[in-house]
C-alpha positions in Angstrom: 76.4 85.6 -28.2 73.0 84.2 -28.9 72.8 82.5 -25.5 73.6 85.7 -23.7 70.7 87.5 -25.7 68.5 84.5 -24.8 69.4 85.0 -21.0 68.7 88.8 -21.4 65.4 88.6 -23.1 64.2 85.7 -21.1 62.5 87.8 -18.3 61.0 90.1 -21.0 59.2 86.9 -22.6 58.2 85.8 -19.1 56.6 89.2 -18.6 54.7 89.5 -21.6 53.3 86.0 -21.3 52.2 86.8 -17.5 50.6 90.0 -18.5 48.6 88.7 -21.6 47.2 86.1 -19.2 46.3 89.0 -16.6 45.1 91.4 -19.0 43.0 88.8 -21.0 41.5 87.9 -17.5 40.2 91.2 -17.2 38.2 90.9 -20.3 36.8 87.7 -19.0 35.5 89.2 -15.8 33.6 91.8 -17.8 32.1 88.9 -19.8 31.1 87.0 -16.7 29.3 90.2 -15.4 27.5 90.7 -18.7 28.7 94.4 -18.9 30.7 95.9 -21.7 34.4 95.0 -21.6 36.5 98.4 -22.5 39.2 95.7 -23.6 38.4 94.2 -27.1 41.8 91.8 -27.1 45.3 91.8 -25.9 48.5 91.0 -27.9 52.2 91.0 -27.0 55.6 90.6 -28.2 59.2 90.9 -27.3 61.3 93.1 -29.6 63.5 90.9 -31.9 67.2 91.3 -31.3 67.9 93.1 -34.6 65.3 95.7 -33.7 66.7 96.2 -30.3 70.3 96.9 -31.8 68.8 99.0 -34.4 66.9 101.2 -31.9 69.9 101.4 -29.6 72.0 102.7 -32.5 69.3 105.3 -33.5 68.7 106.5 -30.1 72.2 106.2 -28.9 71.6 103.9 -26.1 74.7 102.1 -24.7 74.0 98.1 -24.7 74.8 98.1 -21.0 71.9 100.6 -20.3 69.2 98.8 -22.4 67.3 97.7 -19.1 67.0 101.3 -17.8 66.7 103.3 -21.2 64.7 101.1 -23.6 61.1 101.0 -22.5 59.6 98.7 -25.2 61.7 95.5 -25.3 58.6 94.1 -23.8 55.5 95.4 -25.6 51.7 94.8 -25.3 48.8 96.2 -27.2 45.4 96.4 -25.7 42.7 97.0 -28.3 39.5 99.1 -27.5 36.4 99.2 -29.5 35.7 103.0 -28.7 37.9 106.1 -27.8 36.1 106.7 -24.8 37.1 103.0 -23.3 40.9 104.1 -23.4 40.9 106.2 -20.2 38.8 103.4 -18.6 41.6 101.0 -19.5 44.5 103.4 -18.2 42.6 103.8 -14.8 42.3 100.0 -14.4 46.1 99.5 -15.1 46.7 102.4 -12.4 44.6 100.8 -9.9 46.4 97.2 -10.0 49.0 96.4 -7.3 50.8 93.7 -9.2 53.0 96.4 -11.3 53.7 100.1 -11.1 52.7 102.6 -13.8 55.9 104.8 -14.2 55.1 106.8 -17.3 52.2 107.8 -19.5 52.3 109.5 -23.0 48.9 110.5 -24.8 49.4 110.4 -28.6 45.7 110.7 -28.9 45.0 114.1 -27.7 48.7 115.0 -28.7 49.0 112.9 -31.9 52.3 112.7 -33.6 53.0 114.6 -36.8 52.9 111.6 -38.9 49.2 111.1 -37.8 49.9 108.2 -35.3 47.5 107.9 -32.5 47.9 105.6 -29.3 48.1 106.0 -25.6 51.2 104.5 -24.3 51.6 103.4 -20.4 55.0 102.2 -19.3 55.1 99.7 -16.4 57.7 98.5 -13.9 56.8 94.9 -13.7 58.3 92.4 -11.2 59.3 89.1 -12.7 60.1 86.1 -10.5 63.1 84.3 -11.5 65.2 81.4 -10.0 67.6 84.2 -8.9 65.0 86.3 -7.3 62.7 89.2 -8.3 63.6 91.3 -11.2 61.9 94.4 -12.1 61.8 95.2 -15.8 60.1 97.9 -18.1 57.1 97.1 -20.3 55.1 99.5 -22.5 51.5 98.7 -23.1 49.9 100.6 -26.2 46.3 101.4 -25.7 44.4 102.0 -28.9 41.2 101.6 -31.0 41.0 98.9 -33.9 40.9 101.8 -36.4 44.1 103.5 -34.7 45.7 100.0 -34.7 44.8 99.5 -38.7 46.5 102.7 -39.4 49.6 102.2 -37.1 50.0 98.7 -38.6 50.0 100.1 -42.3 52.3 103.0 -41.3 54.8 100.7 -39.8 54.9 98.5 -42.8 55.5 101.6 -45.0 58.0 103.0 -42.5 60.1 99.7 -42.8 60.0 100.1 -46.7 60.9 103.6 -46.8 63.1 103.7 -43.7 61.2 106.6 -42.4 61.7 108.8 -45.7 58.1 108.7 -46.9 57.7 110.2 -50.3 55.4 113.6 -50.1 52.4 111.9 -51.6 52.5 108.9 -49.3 53.0 111.1 -46.1 50.0 113.2 -47.0 47.8 110.2 -47.6 48.9 108.7 -44.2 47.9 112.0 -42.5 44.6 112.0 -44.3 44.1 108.3 -43.5 44.7 109.0 -39.9 42.2 111.7 -39.7 39.7 109.4 -41.6 40.5 106.7 -38.9 39.9 108.9 -36.2 36.5 110.4 -37.8 35.4 106.6 -37.8 36.2 106.3 -34.1 34.3 109.6 -33.4 31.2 108.5 -35.3 31.2 105.2 -33.6 31.4 106.7 -30.3 28.1 108.4 -31.2 26.2 105.5 -31.6 28.0 103.5 -28.9 24.9 102.7 -26.9 23.3 101.3 -30.1 26.2 99.2 -30.9 26.5 97.6 -27.5 22.9 96.8 -27.1 23.2 94.9 -30.5 26.2 93.2 -29.3 24.5 92.0 -26.2 21.4 90.9 -28.2 23.8 89.0 -30.6 25.7 87.3 -27.6 22.5 86.1 -26.2 21.3 84.6 -29.3 24.6 82.7 -29.6 24.1 81.3 -26.1 20.8 80.0 -26.9 
């Protein structure tokens, strides 16, 4: 059974590794041009088998429909310094011709009730295997560092409480979400100052 899962997940693992290299390469190109990179850093993972099975049960997805109906078996996160960088990253992804953007979900302007904010892009990515090309779904979450901090904490608490947050925790999370977004808004207002300082710091390090 484990071998079956290894075979099933292999193209997803390949996709994550390839996309991490490609997306990190985009950041390097901005650095070489000495211009602000809208991409701060990139991470990726393949959903563990227990998580795949748990989500399939919750969402009522038959196991023989996982490839078509579960979009985040392969997942990447692209972190941005500023909220304003997120649309730029989305446009960059849409302009590439090595994969196809098939769906977008904007949880920044339309945040979830919990307070969750992020921009999700679903790709159809072609993986080259020894048996030919296989197109798989990959979800990319694009968010600021503040949004990511909140989402990481909320994910841990969600695991602890199995989604049934006590009222006080739920309210505090919602307030923390607003505080994180306020931080992003304030940083956007002094964006030029921050970027100038970062360029000066980079030059100093190079000397």
